[in-house]
C-alpha positions as CSV (number, residue, x, y, z in Angstrom):
1,M,6.6,49.7,24.1
2,I,5.8,46.2,23.0
3,E,8.5,44.6,25.2
4,T,7.1,46.3,28.1
5,H,3.8,45.1,28.0
6,L,4.7,41.7,26.2
7,P,3.8,39.2,29.1
8,A,0.1,40.8,29.1
9,L,-0.2,41.1,25.4
10,I,0.6,37.3,25.0
11,A,-2.0,36.2,27.6
12,L,-4.8,38.8,27.1
13,N,-4.8,38.4,23.3
14,F,-6.6,34.9,24.0
15,L,-9.1,36.7,26.2
16,A,-9.7,39.3,23.3
17,F,-10.4,36.6,20.8
18,S,-12.7,34.5,23.0
19,V,-14.9,37.7,22.7
20,I,-14.2,38.4,19.1
21,I,-15.2,35.0,18.0
22,P,-18.6,34.9,19.3
23,L,-19.4,38.3,17.9
24,F,-18.4,37.3,14.3
25,G,-19.4,33.6,14.8
26,M,-23.0,34.4,15.2
27,W,-23.0,36.1,11.8
28,R,-20.7,33.8,10.0
29,V,-19.9,30.7,12.0
30,Q,-17.3,29.6,9.3
31,W,-14.9,32.5,10.5
32,S,-14.7,31.0,13.9
33,Q,-11.7,28.8,13.2
34,P,-9.8,31.3,10.9
35,L,-10.3,33.8,13.8
36,A,-9.0,31.4,16.5
37,V,-5.9,30.3,14.0
38,L,-5.2,34.3,14.0
39,G,-5.5,34.7,17.8
40,G,-3.1,31.9,18.3
41,G,-1.0,32.9,15.5
42,I,-0.6,36.2,17.3
43,S,0.3,35.0,20.7
44,A,2.6,32.4,19.1
45,I,4.7,35.3,17.1
46,L,4.8,37.2,20.4
47,S,5.9,34.3,22.4
48,V,8.9,33.4,20.2
49,Y,9.8,37.1,19.7
50,G,9.7,37.3,23.7
51,F,11.5,33.9,24.0
52,I,14.5,35.3,21.7
53,T,14.5,38.6,23.3
54,Y,14.3,37.7,27.3
55,V,15.9,34.3,27.4
56,N,19.4,35.4,28.2
57,D,18.1,38.9,29.7
58,T,17.0,39.7,33.3
59,P,13.5,38.6,34.1
60,L,10.7,41.0,33.1
61,R,8.3,41.7,36.0
62,Y,5.1,43.2,34.8
63,F,2.8,45.0,37.3
64,F,-0.9,45.4,36.1
65,G,-2.0,48.9,36.8
66,A,1.3,49.8,38.0
67,W,0.5,48.6,41.4
68,E,3.5,46.8,42.8
69,P,3.3,43.6,44.8
70,P,2.6,42.5,47.2
71,I,-0.6,44.7,46.8
72,G,-0.7,44.4,43.1
73,I,-0.8,41.5,40.5
74,E,2.1,40.7,38.6
75,F,3.3,38.4,35.6
76,V,6.9,37.1,35.7
77,Y,8.5,36.5,32.2
78,D,11.8,34.9,32.7
79,G,13.8,32.1,30.8
80,L,11.6,29.3,32.1
81,S,8.3,30.8,31.5
82,A,9.2,32.1,28.1
83,F,10.3,28.7,27.0
84,V,7.2,27.1,28.2
85,I,5.0,29.9,26.7
86,M,6.6,29.5,23.3
87,V,6.2,25.6,23.3
88,I,2.5,25.7,24.2
89,N,1.5,28.5,22.0
90,V,3.5,27.5,18.9
91,I,1.8,24.0,19.2
92,A,-1.5,25.4,19.8
93,F,-1.5,27.6,16.8
94,I,-0.5,24.7,14.4
95,V,-3.2,22.4,16.0
96,L,-5.7,25.2,15.4
97,I,-5.1,25.2,11.7
98,H,-5.2,21.4,11.8
99,S,-8.6,21.4,13.3
100,G,-10.5,23.3,10.6
101,P,-11.8,20.0,8.7
102,I,-12.4,18.0,11.8
103,S,-14.5,20.9,13.3
104,V,-16.8,20.7,10.2
105,K,-17.2,16.9,10.5
106,E,-17.2,16.3,14.3
107,F,-19.0,19.3,15.7
108,P,-20.4,21.5,12.9
109,R,-23.0,23.3,15.2
110,K,-20.7,24.1,17.9
111,R,-17.7,25.7,16.1
112,M,-18.2,29.0,17.3
113,A,-18.6,28.1,21.1
114,Y,-15.6,25.4,20.6
115,Y,-13.0,28.0,19.4
116,S,-14.1,30.6,21.9
117,V,-13.8,28.5,24.7
118,A,-10.4,27.0,23.0
119,M,-9.2,30.7,23.7
120,L,-10.3,30.9,27.1
121,M,-8.4,27.6,27.9
122,M,-5.3,29.2,26.2
123,L,-5.8,32.0,28.4
124,G,-5.9,30.0,31.5
125,F,-2.9,27.8,30.5
126,N,-0.7,31.2,29.6
127,G,-1.8,33.1,32.9
128,M,-0.6,29.8,35.1
129,V,2.7,29.9,33.3
130,L,3.1,33.9,33.6
131,T,1.6,34.7,37.0
132,G,3.7,35.7,40.0
133,D,1.0,35.2,42.6
134,L,-0.4,32.1,44.1
135,F,-4.0,33.0,44.2
136,N,-4.0,34.3,40.7
137,L,-2.4,30.8,39.8
138,F,-5.5,29.3,41.2
139,V,-7.7,31.8,39.1
140,F,-6.2,30.8,35.8
141,L,-5.8,27.1,36.8
142,E,-9.8,27.2,37.1
143,I,-10.3,29.2,33.8
144,A,-8.2,26.6,32.0
145,S,-10.0,23.5,33.8
146,L,-13.4,24.7,33.3
147,S,-12.6,25.5,29.7
148,T,-10.8,22.0,29.4
149,Y,-14.1,20.4,30.6
150,A,-16.1,21.9,28.0
151,L,-13.7,21.1,25.4
152,I,-13.7,17.4,26.5
153,A,-17.4,17.2,26.8
154,I,-17.8,17.9,23.0
155,G,-17.0,14.5,21.5
156,E,-18.3,11.0,21.6
157,K,-21.3,9.9,23.6
158,P,-19.3,8.9,26.5
159,A,-17.6,12.4,26.3
160,P,-19.8,14.2,28.8
161,F,-19.4,11.6,31.5
162,A,-15.5,11.7,31.1
163,A,-15.7,15.5,31.4
164,F,-18.0,15.3,34.3
165,R,-15.3,12.7,36.1
166,Y,-12.6,15.2,35.2
167,L,-14.6,17.8,36.6
168,I,-15.0,16.2,40.0
169,I,-11.3,14.8,40.3
170,G,-10.2,18.4,39.0
171,T,-12.2,20.4,41.4
172,A,-10.6,18.3,44.1
173,G,-7.2,19.2,43.0
174,G,-8.0,22.9,42.8
175,T,-9.3,22.7,46.2
176,L,-6.5,20.9,47.7
177,F,-4.3,23.7,45.9
178,L,-6.4,26.5,47.3
179,L,-6.4,25.2,51.0
180,G,-2.6,25.1,50.5
181,V,-2.1,28.5,49.6
182,G,-4.5,29.4,52.5
183,F,-2.0,27.9,54.8
184,L,1.0,29.7,53.6
185,Y,-1.0,33.0,53.5
186,T,-1.7,32.9,57.0
187,V,1.9,32.3,58.0
188,T,3.8,34.7,55.5
189,G,1.0,37.4,54.9
190,T,1.6,37.4,51.1
191,L,0.6,35.8,48.0
192,N,3.4,36.8,45.8
193,I,5.6,33.9,45.1
194,I,8.9,36.1,45.1
195,D,7.9,37.5,48.3
196,M,7.2,34.3,49.7
197,T,10.1,32.6,48.6
198,A,12.1,35.0,50.9
199,M,10.1,34.1,53.9
200,I,9.6,30.5,53.5
201,P,13.0,29.5,55.1
202,E,12.1,31.4,58.3
203,F,9.3,28.9,58.9
204,A,10.9,25.8,58.2
205,D,9.5,23.7,60.9
206,N,6.0,25.5,60.9
207,R,3.4,23.0,60.6
208,A,1.0,25.2,58.5
209,V,3.7,25.8,55.9
210,I,4.4,21.9,55.7
211,T,0.8,21.1,55.5
212,G,0.3,23.9,52.6
213,T,3.4,22.3,50.8
214,I,1.6,19.0,50.9
215,L,-1.6,20.1,49.8
216,I,-0.3,22.5,47.0
217,V,1.9,19.8,45.6
218,T,-0.9,17.2,45.7
219,G,-3.3,19.6,44.1
220,I,-1.0,20.1,41.1
221,A,0.0,16.6,40.9
222,I,-3.8,15.6,40.2
223,K,-3.9,18.4,37.3
224,A,-0.5,16.9,36.0
225,A,-2.0,13.3,36.1
226,L,0.9,12.0,38.3
227,F,0.1,8.4,39.1
228,P,-2.0,7.3,41.1
229,M,-3.8,10.6,40.5
230,H,-4.4,10.1,36.8
231,G,-7.7,8.5,36.8
232,W,-9.3,11.4,34.9
233,L,-6.9,11.4,31.8
234,P,-7.7,8.2,29.8
235,D,-11.4,8.7,29.3
236,S,-10.8,12.3,28.8
237,Y,-8.3,11.8,25.8
238,T,-10.1,9.0,24.4
239,F,-13.7,10.5,24.2
240,A,-12.9,14.1,23.5
241,S,-13.2,15.1,19.9
242,S,-10.1,14.7,17.7
243,S,-9.4,18.3,17.6
244,S,-9.6,18.4,21.4
245,S,-7.5,15.5,22.2
246,A,-4.9,17.1,19.9
247,L,-5.0,20.4,21.6
248,I,-5.2,19.3,25.1
249,A,-3.1,16.4,25.5
250,P,0.2,18.1,24.3
251,I,-0.4,21.2,26.5
252,G,-2.6,20.7,29.5
253,T,-0.5,18.3,31.7
254,K,2.9,20.1,30.4
255,V,1.6,23.2,31.9
256,A,0.6,21.5,35.4
257,A,4.2,19.8,35.3
258,Y,5.7,23.5,34.9
259,V,3.9,24.6,37.9
260,L,5.2,21.8,39.8
261,F,8.6,23.0,38.7
262,R,8.0,26.4,39.7
263,V,6.6,25.7,43.0
264,I,9.2,23.0,44.0
265,L,12.3,24.5,42.6
266,Y,11.4,28.3,43.0
267,L,9.0,28.7,45.7
268,F,10.1,26.0,48.3
269,G,13.4,25.1,47.1
270,I,14.9,21.6,46.6
271,E,16.9,21.7,49.8
272,W,14.0,23.0,52.2
273,A,11.3,20.7,50.7
274,D,13.7,17.6,51.2
275,L,14.8,18.6,54.8
276,V,11.2,18.7,55.8
277,I,9.6,16.0,53.9
278,P,11.3,13.6,51.2
279,L,9.2,15.4,48.6
280,T,11.7,14.8,45.5
281,W,12.0,11.1,46.7
282,I,8.2,10.8,46.8
283,I,7.4,12.5,43.4
284,G,10.3,10.2,41.9
285,V,8.9,7.2,43.1
286,L,5.4,8.0,41.9
287,A,6.7,9.0,38.7
288,S,8.6,5.8,38.2
289,I,5.5,3.7,39.0
290,G,3.6,5.8,36.4
291,I,6.1,5.5,33.8
292,L,5.8,1.8,34.0
293,Y,1.9,1.6,34.5
294,G,1.3,4.0,31.9
295,S,3.2,1.7,29.4
296,I,1.9,-1.6,30.3
297,M,-1.6,-0.2,30.2
298,A,-0.8,1.1,26.9
299,I,0.2,-2.2,25.4
300,A,-3.4,-3.6,26.4
301,Q,-5.4,-1.0,24.5
302,N,-6.8,-1.6,21.0
303,E,-8.0,1.9,20.6
304,L,-5.5,4.2,19.2
305,K,-6.3,7.0,21.3
306,R,-6.6,5.3,24.5
307,M,-3.3,3.9,24.0
308,L,-2.0,7.6,23.3
309,A,-3.8,8.5,26.4
310,Y,-2.1,5.9,28.7
311,S,1.3,6.6,27.0
312,S,0.6,10.4,28.4
313,V,0.6,9.0,32.0
314,S,3.9,7.3,31.2
315,Q,5.5,10.2,29.4
316,L,4.5,12.7,32.1
317,G,6.4,10.5,34.5
318,Y,9.6,11.1,32.7
319,I,9.1,15.0,33.1
320,I,8.3,14.8,36.8
321,L,11.1,12.1,37.5
322,G,13.6,14.8,36.1
323,L,12.5,17.2,38.4
324,S,12.9,14.5,41.3
325,L,16.6,14.0,40.4
326,A,17.5,17.4,41.6
327,N,20.5,17.9,39.5
328,P,21.1,19.8,36.5
329,Y,21.2,16.7,34.1
330,G,17.6,16.0,35.6
331,F,16.2,19.4,34.9
332,I,17.6,19.5,31.6
333,G,16.0,16.3,30.7
334,A,12.8,17.2,31.9
335,L,12.4,20.4,30.2
336,L,13.6,18.8,27.0
337,H,11.3,16.0,27.3
338,L,8.6,18.5,28.0
339,L,9.1,20.1,24.5
340,N,9.6,16.7,22.8
341,H,6.5,15.1,24.3
342,A,4.1,18.2,23.3
343,V,5.5,17.8,19.7
344,M,5.3,14.0,19.8
345,K,2.2,13.7,21.2
346,A,0.3,16.5,19.0
347,C,1.4,14.6,16.1
348,L,0.3,11.2,17.1
349,F,-3.0,12.6,18.1
350,M,-3.4,14.4,14.8
351,V,-2.6,11.1,13.0
352,A,-5.3,9.4,15.0
353,A,-7.8,12.3,13.8
354,H,-6.6,11.4,10.1
355,I,-7.6,7.8,10.5
356,R,-10.8,8.7,12.2
357,M,-11.7,10.9,9.3
358,K,-11.0,8.7,6.5
359,E,-11.7,5.3,8.2
360,G,-14.4,6.3,10.8
361,H,-12.5,4.5,13.7
362,S,-8.8,4.4,15.3
363,D,-9.3,0.6,16.4
364,I,-5.8,-0.8,16.1
365,S,-6.9,-4.3,15.5
366,R,-8.6,-3.2,12.1
367,F,-5.3,-1.4,10.7
368,N,-3.7,-3.3,7.9
369,H,-1.3,-3.0,5.2
370,T,-3.1,-0.9,2.9
371,Y,-2.5,2.1,5.3
372,R,0.7,2.7,4.1
373,K,-0.5,3.2,0.4
374,K,-3.7,5.0,1.3
375,Y,-2.1,7.3,3.9
376,P,1.6,7.5,3.1
377,W,2.6,11.0,4.6
378,T,0.1,10.3,7.5
379,M,1.7,7.0,8.3
380,F,5.2,8.4,7.7
381,S,4.7,11.1,10.5
382,F,3.1,8.2,12.6
383,S,6.4,6.3,12.3
384,V,8.7,9.4,13.2
385,A,6.8,10.3,16.2
386,A,6.4,6.6,17.2
387,I,10.4,6.1,17.0
388,S,10.8,9.2,18.6
389,M,8.7,8.2,21.7
390,V,10.7,5.0,21.8
391,G,13.8,7.0,22.0
392,L,15.8,6.2,19.0
393,P,18.4,8.6,17.7
394,P,18.6,11.0,15.9
395,L,15.1,11.9,16.7
396,A,14.2,14.3,19.7
397,G,13.1,11.5,22.1
398,F,16.5,10.1,22.2
399,F,18.2,13.0,23.6
400,S,15.8,13.8,26.6
401,K,15.8,10.3,27.7
402,W,19.6,10.4,27.5
403,Y,19.9,13.6,29.8
404,L,17.5,11.8,32.2
405,A,19.3,8.9,32.0
406,L,22.5,10.7,32.8
407,G,20.9,12.5,35.7
408,T,20.0,9.2,37.2
409,I,23.6,8.0,37.1
410,E,24.6,11.4,38.7
411,A,22.2,10.9,41.4
412,N,23.2,7.3,41.9
413,S,19.5,6.4,41.1
414,W,20.0,3.0,39.5
415,V,16.4,1.8,40.1
416,F,15.2,5.2,37.9
417,L,17.8,4.2,35.3
418,T,16.4,0.9,34.9
419,V,12.8,2.3,34.8
420,I,13.7,4.5,32.1
421,L,15.3,1.7,30.0
422,F,12.7,-0.8,30.6
423,S,9.9,1.7,29.8
424,S,11.5,2.4,26.4
425,L,11.5,-1.4,25.5
426,L,7.5,-1.2,26.5
427,N,7.2,1.7,24.4
428,A,8.7,-0.2,21.2
429,V,6.1,-3.0,22.1
430,Y,3.1,-1.0,21.7
431,F,4.0,1.4,18.9
432,F,5.8,-1.3,16.7
433,R,2.8,-3.5,16.9
434,I,1.1,-0.6,14.9
435,L,4.1,-0.2,12.6
436,E,4.0,-4.0,11.8
437,K,0.4,-4.1,10.7
438,V,0.8,-0.9,8.6
439,Y,4.3,-1.8,6.9
440,M,3.8,-5.7,7.0
441,K,1.1,-7.7,5.2
442,D,-0.4,-10.2,7.6
443,P,0.0,-13.5,6.4
444,F,-2.9,-15.2,8.3
445,A,-5.6,-12.3,7.0
446,D,-9.0,-14.4,6.2
447,K,-8.9,-12.4,2.7
448,E,-6.4,-10.2,0.6
449,I,-7.6,-6.9,0.5
450,P,-8.2,-5.7,-3.0
451,D,-5.7,-3.2,-4.7
452,D,-8.4,-0.9,-5.5
453,Q,-8.9,-0.1,-1.9
454,A,-5.2,1.0,-1.6
455,Q,-5.0,4.0,-3.9
456,P,-3.6,7.3,-2.1
457,D,-6.4,8.9,0.0
458,E,-4.7,11.6,2.2
459,V,-6.6,14.2,4.2
460,K,-6.7,17.7,3.4
461,P,-3.6,19.6,2.9
462,S,-4.1,21.9,5.7
463,M,-4.3,18.8,8.1
464,L,-1.5,17.1,6.4
465,W,1.2,19.8,6.3
466,T,0.5,20.6,9.9
467,T,1.3,17.0,10.9
468,L,4.4,16.9,8.6
469,T,5.5,20.0,10.5
470,F,5.5,18.2,13.7
471,A,7.2,15.1,12.2
472,A,9.9,17.4,10.7
473,A,10.5,19.2,14.1
474,L,11.1,16.0,15.8
475,F,14.2,15.6,13.4
476,L,15.4,19.2,13.9
477,I,15.2,19.1,17.7
478,G,17.2,16.0,17.6
479,I,19.7,17.4,15.3
480,F,19.9,20.9,17.1
481,N,19.7,19.3,20.7
482,V,23.1,20.8,21.6
483,A,22.0,24.2,20.9
484,I,18.6,23.8,22.7
485,V,20.4,22.4,25.8
486,A,22.6,25.4,25.6
487,V,19.7,27.5,26.0
488,L,18.4,25.3,28.7
489,L,21.5,25.5,30.6
490,N,21.0,29.2,30.8
491,I,17.4,28.9,32.3
492,F,19.1,26.4,34.8
493,P,22.6,27.3,35.6
494,A,24.8,24.4,36.4
């Protein structure tokens, strides 16, 4: 019975808890975070169970109300959607556990509203991944977007402005997407993705279809922060609360990248898209520029969260570059990097939260050698995630970049290969400067910091062990990358 309704249960569980949290939160506000953790945990367990059950099975098509498409609405649960659902829900569950002490310090009077909206955001993200209908994809996109705006606004003084700017840019992206869906509907007469996929080749030269394709891809690219449509991201991640950054950064843009995968690969098809317009080449070039731009801008930042925000612009470029290569190695590298970057970025933003909790800032210029003694496990987690971001073995980040590099070689895209290699050096520059400050004493410091300021002073266990979980995961993903790639090959047969 649970297998039959699994796709709906995973997503609608978040809707249920978005209602349960205010009901109990108005009575006991301190119950808000535990209830959010419970809701996230249920969906995470169902997601892992579903992935294990369906990754090698035929896709599960769930019809709401037993109404079959094109009249009814459906969720499509296949290997690709099961993989992405598992990644985002497990990471959200761990981040929600981590957020407890942060919520008490940063927004004590808004905890109930915060966690209720967080559940709505996860509903939107899950719906975007699972839906088999283009209009409902837009609906879930807007649910996720509106919730994200609210979560970003709960932060520092500039946070509402950053959220408002994201709202303006995000609304433009959603509008373009909806217009594109309208163009396709006027030609095909259906909104169901599977039905539309069968019809698209019949209208290869239709201007409405070509226009709709461009509008849809552009709208999604804005949500995915593909260069140069990334303008909303740096301020949003920087000024949002620490828990919001750690929750949104690893998940939000990954879901948008997944939608780009689904639309280009399954709806339009690589061959048709490149025959009509050089779509993969265009997004490949933009992704490459974004990789270099994000890395260079990250080097210029003194605020840790802002550095990580620009790093996200760069790292998203790797995922979309893998899609643009249009070969199995590129797809495998892109999906593996989707997993790796979600874990790495969650770990890094959680470390930034630790430093802010203890030091009251995350200004890189104020970091010093005492951090390695005061926060040994926090800085260990940061070091692991940073080295993985650079791409050194045996950590997870190396293997996704390795497969992306193989994809560029198979596609004879030597410029893209150069971008991957050079950007890894740039990653080393902005991460190793922090490691140098933390693990090496500055010989030019004006005065030596007294030893009594360098006693162990780690954050609470609930924050520490969740961060260490992500650090350990980067080792495990690297060690077991062969098994993971074997699973991904079943999703994308060569």
